[in-house]
N, C-alpha and C positions, 0 to 999 in steps of 0.2 A: 861507790865506784867512780873513779876519776874520769873526767871527760877527756877524750883524745884531742890532740892538738888540732887535727883536721876538722873536728866537730865544733870547735870554738870560733866565735866571731871576733876578729881582731879589731883592736882600737886603731885610730889614726897614728898614734905614737908607735905602736908595734909595727904597723906598715912602714913607717919612715925608717925604723931601725932595720927592718928586713931589707928595704931597698938599699940602704947604705952598705950592708954587709954582703949583699948578693950581687954579683956582677952580671945580672940578667938585664942588660940594657940594650935598647935599639935606638937608632937616630932617625928622626922624621922631620925634614925641613929645618935642620939645625937644632931641633929640640929632642931631648931624650925622654923615653918613657920605659917603664919597667914591665918585664914579662911577669905575669901574676903566678904565684905558686899554686900547686894543685889543690891546696885546702882553702882557696878563696871562697868557695861556696860553703854554706853552713852544714849541709848534709851531703853525705857521699852519693846520694841518689841523683843530685844535680851536679853533673860534671861541668867543668869549664869549657870542654870541647863539645861542640854540637854533635859530633859523630858518635859520642857515647850516650847521647840522650835520644831514646827511641822516638820521642814526640817531635824531634827535629829532622827525622829521616822518613823517607817513604820509598816504596818500590815502583819502578817504572820498567816494564818489560824485563823483569827479573834482575834489574840493577838497582842497588841502593843509592839513593840520591840524598845528598846533604842539603837541607833547605837553606841553611845559613850561607853555605858556599854558593848555592844557586842564586840567592837574592843579591849577595855582594857582587858577584861577577855580572849579573844582569844589570844592576844599577850602574856599575862602572861603564858597561857597554852602552847603555842608553845615554848617560851623561856625555860620553865620548861622541856619540852620534849627534847629540844636541849641540855640542860645541862646533862641530863641522857644519851643521845646518845653519847655525847662526852666522858663522863666518862667510858662508856662501850666499846668504839671502839678506843679511842686515848690515847696516852701517853702525859702527861703534866708535864713538868719539869720547876721548878722555878730556875732561875739563877740570878746572880748579873748583874746590868746594863752594867758593863764593861766586861762581859764575851766574850771570843773570838768567840764562836759560834754565839752569838747574833750580834756582830759587823760584822762578816763575812756575815751573812744573809742580813743585811742592805746594805753592800757594793755590794754584788752580785745583789740584787734587783735594786739598783741604776744604776749599769752598764748595766743591762739588759734593763731597761726602757730607758736609754740614747741612747742605740743602736737602739732600736725600733723607738724612736722619731726622730732619724736622718735618718730614712728610706725613707723619702720623702712623697709621697701621701698616702692616706689612704689604697689604694690597695697594694702599695709597702710595707707599714708597716705590713699589714696582711700577705703578703707572707714572709717577713722577720721573723715575729713572728712564722709562721708555720715552717720555716726552722731551727730556733733556738731551737724550742721545748718549753715546758711550763716553766714558771719562777721557779717553785718549784724544778725542776730538776737541774737547775743551782745552786740553793742554796744547794741542796743535794751534788752536785759535790764539792762545796767549803767546805762543812763539811767533806767530805771524804779526801780532801787534808789536812785539819787540823788534822784529825785522823792519817794520814800517817806521818806527821811531828812530831806529839807528840809521836807516837809509836817509830819512829826512835830515837828520843832524849832520851826516856826512856831506849831503848835498849842499846845505847852507855853508858849511866850512869850506868846501871845495870851490863854490862860487866866489867866496871872498878871496881865496887864494888866486883864482883865475883873474879877478879884477886887478889885484896887485901885480900879477905877472903881466897883464895886458898893458898896464901903465909903464912897466919897465922894459917892454920888448922893443921900444923905439931905440934903445941903446945899441941894438944890432949885435949884442954880445952872443956868441954861439950858445953858451950855457944858459943865458936868460931865455933865448928862443926855445931851447930844449925843455926848460922848465915850464914855459908857457904851453907848449904842445902837450906835456904830461898833464897839466891842470885841465886843459881842454878835453883831453881823452877821458880823464876821471869824471869830469862833470857830465859828459855825454853818456858814459857808462851808468852813472848813478841815475840819470834821468830815464834811461832805458829800463833799469831795474825797477824804478818807481812806477813806471807805466805798467810793467809786467805784474807788479803786486796789485795795482788798482784793477787790472783786468782779471786777475785771479779772484779777487774779492767779489767782483760781479759774477764770475763763473760759479763761485760757491753759493751766492745768494740765489742764483737761477736754478742750480741743481745740487742741493746738499747731498743727495744720494750718491752722485758720482764722486764727490769728495770722500764720502764714507768708504766707497770701494777702493779709492786710491790710497788713503792714509790707513795702512794696515796695522802698523805697530809704532807706538810712541811710548817710551818708558825710560826710567832712570834706574841706575844700580850703583851700589857702593863699590869702591875699589879696595884692594888690600891696603893701600896707603890711604889713610883717612883724609889726607890733604886734597884728594882728587875724587871725582865722581864720573860715572859713565852715562852718556846719552845714547840710547839705542833706538834706531828707526828702521822701518821698512816701508817704502813708498812704491806704489806700482810703477815699474820701469816705463819711462817715456811719457808719463802722465804730467799734467799741469802741476800737480802737487809735488812731484819729484823735482820739477823746475824750481819751486819755492824752496825746497829743502837744500838744493845746491846753492842757492843764494844765502840761506842761513849758514850752511857749512863754510862758505867763503868768509862770512862775517865771523864765525867762531874761530876760524884758523888765523885770520889776519888781525882781528881786534882783540880776541881773548886768548890767543896763543894755544888754542886747543890742538890736540893731536889725534889724527885719525888712526885707529888701531887696525892693522891688517893681519890676516892670517888667523889661525885657530887659537883661541884663548888657552892658556895653560890650565892645568888641573887646579881645582880649588882645594881648600882644606879638607872638606868631606871626602873628596876623591882620594887624596893622599892617605887619609886615615883608613879608608876601605882597602886601598892597595897594601898598606902596611899590615892590616889584619890578614889579608890573603897570603902575603909573603911570610908572615910570622907563623902561620899555621900550615904552611906548605900546601895550600889548597890548589 
């Protein structure tokens, strides 16, 4: 007895031929994908649609509920809410892949994980992790060091420019005087920022617990474009730590040409695939 076509498992070559001959195509983000034929599954008892599979449905108050449909729509709804929440509560900054803050984040995380892994037993690792504190604070501390180094470097450079401008201001040229005033303002601002950073470091040493409450989220993420990465933060509004983040943000924007991303993030690839599945099956 010959096997029916729907009972046979197709090879990749057969699939390719079927895709070429069958105009069952849909577009998703500029990419096309094929709608599978009804004999995709090996046995007729396993249908390609969840509504025909009793194990994927259940009754609620006399109504048949499709579990696949429920999960797909629930995931999309939760991810939609998560994007709104992140936009409302967190700062997202897009930086180049070679950005110092991103590199520092990776290095700090790697060092933290290596120290914990070298701790010995699971119990010893847990104790070591507890004594070291959370990972994101180590990343925050590394960011603070980068801010200190950058501020000191800018201050030295600005003071040299101020000396040169001070020597030239006797010419009484309006442009020279304006440049001198700009250099003076920049030096004063940098000195003020340097003092704020010093005070914050003392504040941290005196009360690490307060900093832990203020620094809520510090993380990095990939971008769709591999040339860029994202820095995502949430600092307690009005706190001393938020003041440091604003200085870092100013450094990122003016030195590193970073871009602050506003509004709700667009759907990711997983969201688009789930939405395509729902649309394709008229769920």
